[in-house]
C-alpha positions as CSV (number, residue, x, y, z in Angstrom):
1,M,95.4,44.6,17.7
2,N,97.8,43.4,14.8
3,A,99.3,46.4,12.5
4,N,96.6,45.2,9.6
5,E,93.6,46.1,11.9
6,A,92.4,49.6,12.3
7,P,91.7,50.8,15.6
8,A,88.4,50.4,16.9
9,T,85.9,53.6,16.7
10,A,84.3,54.8,19.8
11,G,81.0,53.0,18.5
12,E,83.0,49.7,18.3
13,V,84.0,50.0,21.6
14,M,80.6,50.5,23.1
15,L,79.0,47.2,21.6
16,G,77.9,44.6,24.2
17,A,77.5,47.8,26.6
18,V,74.7,47.1,29.1
19,G,72.7,49.6,30.9
20,M,69.7,50.2,33.4
21,A,67.5,52.6,34.7
22,A,64.8,52.3,37.1
23,L,61.5,54.5,37.4
24,T,58.7,54.2,40.2
25,V,55.6,55.2,38.1
26,R,53.9,58.2,39.7
27,P,50.5,59.7,38.6
28,L,52.2,62.1,35.7
29,D,53.9,58.9,34.1
30,T,50.5,57.4,33.3
31,G,48.2,57.7,30.1
32,I,45.4,59.7,31.5
33,A,47.7,62.4,32.9
34,Q,49.5,62.8,29.5
35,G,46.1,62.6,27.6
36,F,46.9,59.4,25.7
37,S,44.2,57.2,27.2
38,D,41.9,57.2,30.3
39,L,43.7,54.5,32.2
40,P,45.7,55.0,34.8
41,V,48.6,52.9,33.9
42,L,52.2,53.6,32.8
43,S,52.2,55.4,29.5
44,T,54.2,53.9,26.7
45,S,56.2,57.5,26.3
46,A,57.2,57.0,30.2
47,T,58.2,53.7,29.0
48,V,60.4,54.9,26.3
49,S,61.8,57.5,28.5
50,V,62.9,54.9,31.0
51,I,64.5,52.9,28.1
52,E,66.2,56.0,26.8
53,S,67.9,56.7,30.3
54,A,69.4,53.3,30.6
55,C,70.8,53.6,27.0
56,S,72.4,56.6,28.2
57,A,73.8,55.4,31.1
58,A,75.1,51.8,29.1
59,I,77.4,54.3,26.9
60,A,78.1,57.3,29.2
61,E,81.6,55.9,30.2
62,F,82.8,55.2,26.6
63,L,81.8,59.1,25.6
64,E,84.1,62.0,25.4
65,N,83.5,64.9,27.1
66,T,83.0,66.3,23.3
67,Q,80.8,63.5,22.4
68,S,76.9,63.0,22.9
69,S,74.0,60.8,21.3
70,F,70.1,61.1,20.9
71,T,67.4,58.8,19.9
72,V,66.4,58.4,16.5
73,G,64.0,55.8,16.2
74,V,62.4,53.1,18.6
75,A,59.7,50.2,18.2
76,V,58.6,49.4,21.5
77,Q,56.1,46.6,22.2
78,V,54.1,46.7,25.1
79,R,53.5,43.6,27.2
80,G,52.1,44.5,30.4
81,I,50.7,47.0,32.5
82,V,52.2,48.7,35.7
83,S,49.9,50.8,37.9
84,V,51.0,53.8,39.9
85,G,53.4,53.0,42.8
86,G,55.2,49.7,40.5
87,E,58.3,50.0,39.9
88,V,59.9,49.4,36.3
89,R,63.6,48.4,35.2
90,A,64.9,48.8,32.2
91,L,67.6,46.7,30.9
92,V,69.9,47.5,27.7
93,R,72.6,46.2,25.7
94,A,73.9,48.0,22.5
95,A,74.0,45.3,19.7
96,E,74.8,46.7,16.4
97,L,76.7,49.9,14.8
98,E,76.0,51.1,11.8
99,N,76.6,54.3,10.2
100,G,77.2,56.3,13.4
101,V,73.9,54.6,15.0
102,L,74.1,52.6,17.7
103,L,71.3,49.7,18.3
104,F,69.9,48.7,21.5
105,D,68.3,45.5,22.6
106,C,66.0,46.4,25.4
107,E,63.5,44.9,27.9
108,V,61.5,46.6,30.3
109,H,60.5,44.6,33.8
110,Q,58.4,44.7,36.4
111,D,60.0,42.0,39.0
112,Q,60.4,39.0,37.1
113,R,57.6,39.9,34.7
114,I,58.5,41.8,31.3
115,I,56.5,45.0,30.5
116,A,58.1,46.0,27.2
117,V,60.7,44.9,24.7
118,A,62.2,47.4,22.4
119,Q,64.8,48.4,20.1
120,L,66.0,52.1,20.1
121,Q,68.6,54.0,17.9
122,R,70.7,56.4,19.2
123,R,73.2,58.7,17.0
124,L,76.5,59.4,17.9
125,V,77.0,63.0,17.6
126,D,80.2,65.4,18.4
127,R,78.2,68.1,21.0
128,V,79.6,71.2,19.4
129,S,78.7,70.6,16.1
130,F,75.5,68.9,16.8
131,M,74.6,72.0,19.0
132,A,75.7,74.7,16.5
133,R,73.9,72.7,13.6
134,S,70.6,72.9,15.8
135,A,71.1,76.6,16.4
136,A,71.7,77.4,12.7
137,E,68.8,75.3,11.5
138,N,66.3,76.9,14.2
139,L,67.6,80.6,13.1
140,R,64.5,82.3,11.9
141,P,64.9,84.3,8.9
142,T,64.1,87.8,10.9
143,D,67.1,86.6,13.0
144,V,69.4,86.6,10.2
145,A,68.5,89.7,8.7
146,S,69.0,92.0,12.1
């Protein structure tokens, strides 16, 4: 870094980070078990969950103990189906950073077959501040009056 460059933020350091997560489809991971459809195949929500796991894995080593992240947006296109017993792998890459939000490019595969593609956004937060704000927002008026 030369003297005129600002130090990289934690989010900038994460750009290019890759992560992977795997899931063997169980009956509870299907649309029928989750009440979304009458098909016993991998549900979209279970697909998003494995993508979220891969995104968390991609940036885990870059986060301080006081930092965390959470999903604020996802756009997913399902391109294939997977039955119970099939294994899927989510592969993700941190592609962009804007206003504290990391954008991940994501693919989910079963062997060589692409099951889904997605873009997922995770906001980087200070863990203590985030939890304090969450607790304050969830106080009921009767809790404050006591």
